C-alpha positions in Angstrom: -25.3 -57.0 53.3 -23.7 -56.4 57.0 -24.7 -52.8 58.4 -21.6 -51.7 58.1 -18.1 -52.4 56.6 -14.7 -50.9 57.4 -11.9 -50.0 55.1 -8.4 -51.1 56.2 -5.5 -49.0 54.7 -4.4 -51.0 51.4 -0.7 -51.6 51.1 -0.2 -48.5 48.9 3.3 -49.8 46.9 5.5 -52.4 47.7 5.1 -53.2 51.6 5.2 -50.1 53.0 4.7 -50.0 56.7 2.2 -46.5 56.7 1.1 -43.5 55.3 -0.1 -39.8 55.6 -3.5 -38.7 55.7 -2.8 -35.7 53.2 -7.0 -34.4 52.8 -10.2 -36.6 53.2 -12.8 -35.6 50.6 -15.5 -36.6 52.7 -16.7 -35.9 56.0 -18.6 -38.3 58.2 -22.0 -38.7 57.4 -21.6 -37.8 53.7 -22.2 -40.3 51.1 -19.8 -41.5 48.6 -19.9 -43.9 45.5 -17.9 -46.9 44.8 -14.7 -45.6 43.5 -14.9 -42.3 44.3 -11.9 -40.4 45.7 -11.8 -40.9 49.5 -8.7 -39.8 50.8 -5.4 -38.5 49.5 -2.6 -40.2 51.4 1.1 -39.8 51.3 3.9 -42.2 51.1 7.4 -42.8 51.7 6.9 -42.4 47.6 4.3 -40.5 46.1 0.9 -38.8 46.7 -2.4 -41.3 45.7 -5.5 -40.9 45.7 -7.3 -43.7 47.8 -10.9 -44.7 46.1 -13.8 -45.8 47.9 -14.5 -49.5 48.5 -17.8 -49.2 48.7 -21.4 -47.2 47.9 -22.6 -45.7 51.0 -22.9 -43.3 54.1 -19.3 -42.7 56.0 -19.5 -43.6 59.3 -16.1 -43.1 60.5 -12.9 -41.4 59.6 -9.5 -42.4 60.2 -7.8 -39.0 61.4 -7.0 -35.7 60.4 -4.8 -34.5 57.7 -1.2 -35.3 58.8 -1.8 -38.7 60.9 -0.2 -41.3 60.3 -2.0 -44.8 59.5 -0.5 -48.1 59.2 -0.9 -50.1 56.5 -3.5 -52.8 57.3 -5.6 -50.5 59.9 -8.9 -49.0 59.9 -8.9 -46.0 57.3 -12.7 -45.5 56.9 -16.1 -47.0 58.4 -19.3 -46.8 55.8 -22.8 -48.5 55.8 -23.3 -49.7 52.3 -26.9 -48.3 50.5 -27.9 -51.3 48.9 -29.8 -49.2 46.0 -26.5 -47.3 44.9 -23.8 -49.8 42.8 -21.5 -51.9 45.2 -18.6 -54.5 44.4 -19.5 -58.0 44.2 -18.4 -60.4 47.0 -15.3 -61.8 46.3 -14.0 -59.0 43.5 -10.5 -58.6 43.4 -10.0 -54.7 44.3 -6.8 -54.3 43.6 -5.9 -53.7 47.5 -4.4 -55.5 49.9 -6.7 -55.1 53.3 -5.2 -57.2 55.6 -3.3 -56.3 59.1 0.3 -55.5 58.6 2.8 -58.8 59.2 4.0 -56.5 61.9 1.8 -53.8 63.1 4.0 -53.0 66.3 7.1 -53.1 64.4 5.5 -50.0 62.2 5.9 -47.0 64.6 8.8 -45.6 65.8 10.1 -46.5 69.1 8.0 -49.4 69.1 4.2 -48.4 69.9 1.8 -50.7 68.4 -1.1 -48.4 68.2 -1.6 -48.2 64.5 -2.7 -45.2 64.0 -0.7 -42.1 65.1 -1.5 -38.2 65.5 0.0 -35.2 66.0 -2.0 -34.8 68.9 -0.5 -38.2 70.0 -4.0 -39.8 69.8 -4.0 -43.7 68.5 -6.7 -46.2 67.3 -7.0 -49.6 68.4 -5.5 -52.5 65.8 -8.5 -53.8 63.6 -9.7 -56.9 65.7 -10.9 -58.6 62.1 -8.4 -59.5 59.3 -9.8 -59.5 55.7 -7.5 -61.8 53.1 -5.0 -60.2 51.3 -5.5 -59.3 47.4 -2.3 -57.9 45.3 -0.9 -54.8 46.3 -1.4 -51.8 44.6 1.8 -49.6 43.1 2.3 -46.0 43.6 1.0 -43.7 41.6 -2.1 -45.8 40.3 -4.8 -47.0 42.4 -6.1 -50.4 41.2 -9.7 -51.1 41.3 -11.4 -54.0 39.9 -10.1 -54.7 36.8 -9.0 -51.5 36.3 -6.0 -49.0 37.3 -6.6 -45.4 37.6 -3.6 -43.5 37.1 -3.3 -40.7 39.5 -4.4 -37.6 37.5 -5.5 -33.8 38.7 -8.7 -33.8 39.9 -11.5 -31.4 40.4 -11.8 -30.3 44.4 -14.1 -27.4 45.1 -13.5 -26.1 41.9 -9.8 -26.5 41.9 -8.0 -29.1 39.5 -4.8 -30.5 41.3 -2.5 -33.6 41.4 -2.3 -35.0 44.9 0.7 -34.0 45.2 0.2 -30.7 44.7 -2.3 -30.2 47.2 -0.1 -32.1 49.7 2.7 -29.6 48.5 0.1 -26.6 49.4 -0.6 -27.9 52.6 2.8 -28.0 53.8 3.8 -24.6 52.6 0.3 -22.7 53.9 -0.7 -22.1 50.8 -4.3 -21.3 49.6 -5.2 -23.0 46.1 -8.1 -20.7 45.3 -5.5 -17.8 45.3 -3.1 -19.5 42.7 -3.1 -18.8 39.3 -3.1 -22.1 37.6 -0.9 -22.5 34.6 -1.3 -26.4 33.8 -3.2 -28.2 31.4 -6.7 -27.7 31.2 -6.7 -25.0 34.4 -5.0 -27.1 36.7 -2.5 -25.7 39.7 0.7 -27.2 38.8 4.0 -27.5 41.1 5.6 -24.3 40.1 2.2 -22.7 40.3 2.4 -23.6 44.3 5.8 -22.6 44.8 6.2 -19.1 43.3 2.7 -18.5 45.2 4.8 -19.3 48.5 7.7 -17.2 47.2 5.3 -14.6 46.8 3.3 -14.9 50.4 0.1 -13.4 48.3 -1.5 -16.7 48.5 -1.2 -17.9 52.0 -3.7 -19.4 53.9 -5.7 -16.9 56.0 -3.8 -13.6 54.2 -5.9 -10.6 53.4 -6.7 -9.5 50.0 -5.6 -5.9 49.2 -9.1 -4.6 47.6 -7.0 -4.5 44.0 -5.8 -7.9 45.0 -9.9 -8.8 45.5 -10.9 -7.4 42.7 -8.3 -9.3 39.9 -9.5 -12.4 41.7 -13.0 -11.8 41.6 -12.5 -11.2 37.6 -10.7 -14.1 37.0 -13.3 -16.4 39.0 -15.5 -14.6 37.2 -14.2 -15.7 33.5 -13.8 -19.4 35.1 -9.9 -19.1 36.0 -7.5 -19.2 39.0 -7.1 -16.1 40.6 -4.2 -14.3 39.2 -1.4 -13.3 41.7 -0.3 -9.2 42.3 2.3 -8.4 39.5 6.0 -8.5 40.9 6.4 -4.8 40.9 3.0 -4.0 42.0 2.3 -1.9 45.3 0.1 -4.4 46.6 3.3 -7.1 46.0 5.5 -5.2 47.7 3.3 -4.2 50.5 2.4 -8.3 51.0 6.4 -8.6 50.9 6.6 -6.0 53.7 4.3 -7.6 55.8 6.1 -10.9 56.2 9.0 -9.0 57.1 7.8 -6.5 59.6 5.8 -7.3 62.7 2.6 -5.7 63.8 4.9 -2.8 65.5 6.8 -2.2 62.3 9.7 -3.9 63.6 11.9 -6.3 61.5 11.5 -9.8 62.7 12.9 -12.8 62.1 11.7 -14.9 59.3 12.2 -18.3 57.9 11.5 -20.1 53.8 8.0 -20.7 53.9 8.4 -24.6 53.8 10.3 -24.5 57.0 7.3 -24.9 60.4 9.7 -24.4 63.6 8.6 -24.6 66.4 10.7 -25.9 69.1 8.2 -29.1 69.7 9.1 -32.6 68.5 7.0 -33.6 65.4 6.5 -36.7 63.9 8.4 -37.6 61.1 6.2 -38.2 57.7 6.7 -39.6 54.3 9.5 -39.7 52.7 12.1 -38.6 56.1 9.9 -41.3 57.7 11.2 -43.9 55.0 15.1 -42.5 54.9 15.0 -42.9 58.8 14.3 -46.1 58.3 16.5 -47.1 55.5 19.8 -45.1 57.2 18.7 -47.1 60.4 18.5 -50.6 58.4 21.7 -49.6 56.2 23.5 -49.0 59.4 22.8 -52.1 60.9 23.5 -54.7 57.9 26.6 -53.0 55.9 30.2 -52.7 57.0 31.1 -49.6 55.4 34.7 -48.2 54.5 35.8 -45.6 52.7 38.5 -44.4 50.5 39.0 -40.7 49.1 41.3 -39.1 46.4 40.7 -36.4 44.1 40.4 -36.1 40.7 42.5 -33.7 38.5 39.8 -32.5 35.8 42.1 -29.3 34.7 42.1 -31.3 30.6 38.8 -30.9 30.6 37.2 -28.3 27.4 34.9 -25.8 28.2 31.0 -27.0 28.2 32.0 -30.5 29.9 29.0 -31.8 32.4 30.1 -32.4 35.4 27.1 -35.1 36.8 27.5 -36.2 32.7 31.3 -37.3 33.5 31.0 -38.6 37.3 28.6 -41.1 35.9 30.4 -42.0 32.3 33.7 -42.3 35.0 31.2 -44.5 37.5 30.5 -46.8 34.5 34.2 -46.5 33.6 34.7 -47.7 36.9 32.0 -50.9 36.9 33.7 -52.3 33.9 37.1 -52.4 35.2 36.0 -53.8 38.9 32.7 -55.8 38.3 32.7 -56.4 42.0 31.6 -52.7 42.9 28.5 -53.2 40.8 27.0 -55.7 42.5 24.4 -56.5 45.2 25.0 -58.4 48.4 22.9 -60.6 50.5 24.4 -60.8 54.0 22.4 -63.6 54.6 23.4 -66.1 52.6 26.5 -64.6 52.2 26.0 -64.5 48.4 26.3 -61.6 45.9 24.9 -60.8 42.2 27.6 -58.9 39.6 25.4 -57.0 36.9 26.1 -57.2 33.3 24.1 -53.3 33.1 24.9 -50.1 35.1 22.0 -49.2 36.8 23.0 -46.1 38.7 20.7 -44.4 41.7 20.9 -40.6 41.4 20.6 -39.1 44.9 18.2 -36.1 44.8 17.9 -33.9 47.8 14.7 -32.2 48.4 12.6 -30.4 51.2 10.6 -33.5 51.9 13.6 -35.7 51.9 16.4 -37.5 50.1 14.9 -39.6 47.0 17.3 -42.0 45.0 15.7 -42.5 41.4 17.3 -45.3 38.9 19.2 -43.6 35.8 18.9 -47.2 33.8 21.2 -48.4 31.7 23.9 -45.9 31.8 26.4 -48.0 30.5 24.9 -47.4 27.0 23.8 -43.9 27.2 25.7 -41.5 25.3 26.4 -37.5 27.4 22.9 -36.2 26.1 21.5 -39.5 27.0 22.6 -39.2 30.2 21.2 -35.8 30.7 18.2 -35.9 29.6 17.6 -39.0 31.8 18.8 -37.1 34.6 16.5 -34.2 33.8 13.5 -36.5 34.0 14.2 -38.2 36.9 14.7 -34.8 38.7 11.4 -33.7 37.4 9.5 -36.4 38.3 11.0 -36.3 41.9 9.8 -32.9 41.9 6.6 -33.5 40.9 6.2 -36.5 42.8 5.3 -38.5 40.2 8.1 -40.8 40.1 7.0 -44.6 39.4 7.7 -46.9 42.5 10.0 -49.2 40.2 12.2 -46.1 39.4 13.0 -45.8 43.0 14.7 -49.3 43.8 16.8 -51.5 42.1 19.9 -49.8 41.1 23.2 -51.7 41.1 25.2 -48.7 42.6 24.7 -45.2 43.1 25.9 -41.4 42.9 25.8 -38.2 45.4 27.3 -35.2 44.0 26.7 -33.3 47.1 29.6 -31.3 46.2 26.8 -28.9 43.8 26.2 -27.3 47.4 29.5 -27.9 49.6 32.2 -30.3 51.3 34.9 -31.9 50.1 35.0 -35.4 51.1 32.0 -37.6 52.6 31.3 -40.7 54.2 28.0 -41.8 52.0 25.5 -44.6 53.2 25.8 -47.7 51.4 21.7 -49.1 51.0 22.0 -53.0 51.2 21.3 -54.5 48.6 24.4 -52.3 46.6 27.8 -53.0 47.3 29.2 -49.2 46.7 28.5 -45.7 46.3 30.5 -42.7 45.1 30.0 -39.7 46.7 31.7 -36.1 44.5 32.6 -33.2 46.5 32.8 -29.5 45.8 35.4 -28.8 42.8 38.2 -26.4 43.6 41.5 -25.4 42.4 44.5 -26.5 43.6 48.4 -25.8 43.1 50.3 -29.0 41.6 53.5 -29.8 40.9 54.5 -30.1 37.4 57.7 -30.3 35.5 59.6 -27.2 36.1 57.4 -25.5 38.1 53.8 -25.2 39.7 50.3 -24.7 38.0 46.8 -24.2 39.6 44.9 -27.3 38.5 41.0 -27.7 38.5 40.3 -30.9 41.4 37.1 -33.1 41.9 37.0 -34.8 45.4 36.0 -38.2 45.4 35.2 -40.7 48.0 34.0 -43.9 47.7 32.2 -46.1 50.4 32.1 -50.1 49.5 30.6 -52.9 51.8 33.9 -54.8 53.0 32.3 -58.0 53.1 31.5 -58.2 49.4 34.9 -56.2 48.0 37.9 -56.2 49.2 40.4 -52.7 49.8 42.1 -53.1 46.5 39.0 -53.3 44.3 37.6 -50.6 45.6 41.3 -48.9 44.9 40.8 -50.1 41.3 37.6 -48.9 40.9 38.3 -45.5 42.1 41.8 -45.4 40.1 39.5 -46.0 37.1 36.9 -43.3 38.0 40.1 -41.0 38.4 41.6 -42.0 35.1 38.5 -41.6 33.2 37.6 -37.7 34.6 41.2 -36.9 33.7 40.1 -37.1 30.2 39.8 -33.9 28.2 36.5 -34.9 26.8 
């Protein structure tokens, strides 16, 4: 057995070029056993725990929390211990340990260093390349012949999912001060966000005497610390401190998840991947946008806007199959899909997710709503499988729930089209014998003009408008 073993960052899912270090579970000099959690890494799609490939002493770690590591670059170096369990030579680890095919292209701006830190430091690329094995799936790390699903693990006595730990780090929340409401005493994503909004659990924030007593009592019972009651003096003092400067004068504040420094910052995780995807779409698609209004005055009370939009898209795809398709610009070929899988754009603080609502063409209104709710929850918790973030045949952006009328949404290849719905409004409409105020939903359809004609796009848009005009 060699004196040391270098472990390269495996492919954490579907060829992702890099990942961001969230939290190391060891430090240099520690001894770790085979398959114990080594580090949690954030990719464009999930936060996953990477297990140790060996048992032994940790000699070197690739970087600090927040550093970006390119797939295939050195993640850790170990001194294997022959007295501890080791994986047999040639046994499939389930990871891809080889250097990336194009490490130089993985860093924005053309830099070729495989590890990028916020301080600007870099690691030299690995000189040795090991064989490639099967890549892993986001949300599940494969080790030997078993798959370890992502689950809440206790670190420092605090049980939480890797994604929850990552969110707590972003929001500056001390998990030891958060009241855990999850199963088996695990801290949930909602717990972290509530703690961030309250301000009581901020890292480094002083604990009042009453709050310290509450925390101590609950920890003595083996439970997570409690937050002060919303109307208590402690909670009021904490809110006041967050809004006043040391001199007692009002000061500008910002949401707890927003960090404003005025300095350039490296894009990471979802936003980093979003930048790549948008640039790729801009280079590969010939977009054209059509816009019109749908008159929904006939709707009966209780209509679900998102459900109706999805149903209308299904109707449009049935009328014009050319819009429910994939296009290969290199081979100049297209694939028409018999099913309608709709990508639902979900806006988050971390960036844009587009999970797929499968088989929307055979779902009723209840099934559509349940499917959309499930996808949103999985996106929010960062527990959505990688398979649910790809493979949709057409997409929907309901940006109107915030603001805006019309848009030029971006078509992401290989899809041919995307539908965008703006903010509903009331508009005066001429009718027989006078004028009436009708409720209007503005629509925009962007399509790849290489794959579909203007007539096809217009007929598709008309089918959307006709379906939305129905009373139910």
